[in-house]
C-alpha positions, 0 to 999 in steps of 0.5 A, spaced: 442 316 614 448 320 618 454 320 613 459 316 615 456 316 622 462 321 624 462 322 632 460 329 634 466 333 637 465 337 643 466 344 644 473 342 648 475 338 643 474 343 637 478 349 640 483 344 643 484 341 636 484 348 633 489 351 638 494 345 636 492 347 628 495 354 630 501 351 633 502 347 627 502 353 623 495 351 620 491 357 621 486 355 616 485 349 619 484 352 626 479 357 623 475 352 619 474 347 625 471 353 629 467 356 623 464 349 622 462 347 629 459 354 630 454 354 624 455 346 622 455 347 615 456 340 610 464 339 609 463 341 602 460 347 604 466 349 609 472 347 604 468 351 598 468 357 602 471 364 599 472 371 602 467 374 598 462 369 601 462 373 608 460 380 610 461 383 617 458 389 621 461 393 626 460 388 631 463 382 628 457 379 626 457 376 619 453 373 614 456 367 610 452 366 603 453 359 601 454 357 594 447 355 590 446 348 594 441 343 592 436 345 597 437 353 594 435 350 587 429 347 590 427 354 594 430 358 588 435 362 592 442 362 595 442 360 602 446 364 608 448 362 615 448 368 620 455 368 624 452 371 631 458 369 635 462 376 635 468 372 637 467 367 631 466 373 627 472 377 629 476 370 628 474 369 621 474 377 619 481 377 621 483 371 617 480 373 611 482 380 611 489 379 607 485 374 602 483 376 595 475 376 594 476 369 590 480 366 595 478 359 598 479 359 606 482 353 606 489 354 603 490 346 601 485 341 598 480 337 602 484 331 602 490 335 605 485 338 610 483 331 612 490 328 613 491 334 617 485 333 622 488 325 622 494 328 625 491 333 630 487 327 632 493 323 633 497 328 637 491 329 642 490 322 642 483 322 640 481 316 638 474 314 635 470 315 628 472 323 628 472 326 621 470 333 619 463 331 619 464 331 626 464 339 626 457 338 623 454 333 628 458 336 634 455 343 633 448 341 632 448 337 638 451 342 642 447 348 639 441 343 641 443 342 648 445 350 649 438 352 647 433 346 647 430 349 641 430 344 635 426 348 630 432 353 631 437 347 630 433 345 624 434 352 621 441 353 622 443 346 619 438 347 614 434 340 615 427 340 611 425 334 616 424 335 623 424 328 624 431 327 621 434 332 625 431 329 631 434 323 630 440 326 628 441 330 635 438 324 639 444 320 636 449 325 637 447 326 644 447 318 645 454 318 642 457 324 647 455 320 653 459 314 651 465 319 650 470 318 656 477 320 657 482 320 662 482 326 667 489 328 665 487 328 658 481 332 659 485 337 663 490 337 657 484 339 652 481 344 657 488 348 657 489 348 649 481 350 649 482 356 653 488 358 650 484 358 643 478 361 646 478 363 654 471 363 654 469 357 650 466 354 656 460 359 655 460 360 647 
């Protein structure tokens, strides 16, 4: 069962929403949206992320060590996610630099982050069942469309059952075909997304 049946975000939506978050002065929200879409963690993992969980190399590639999850307990090890996009890695690295090791990336409660996302969606007139989980759904769907590699998507998303992941992705692809916005709205999202990240279309 897919949690809350959240509609998937597209890259254009994520970067446009992130840019508006930056415009509102909610830098943590913008960074979390981009990070959540890039590696599609669960929302709770995203809100629990701390500076000390991240390490980076000279090329801004990073490793995000997750708290001990239920799956990690089963396999007897902490899980980690690789930030293999140097732009995303550089964004996160720059953001966490002034933080203390134990500081969360989010500066507000999960409830406030959910409220902020509702405000951003309303600002961009994006209607539908969009939630923070839309980053996970959209990120996984986008990654599959880009790579056509279900095994890789399962690995990054940490799904044990490939059949579950396949249903998840197939449902996400179907949801994307139902998304239709007026051309003027699409162009507005495009401008914002390009402002947030000039190469987002190839990311």
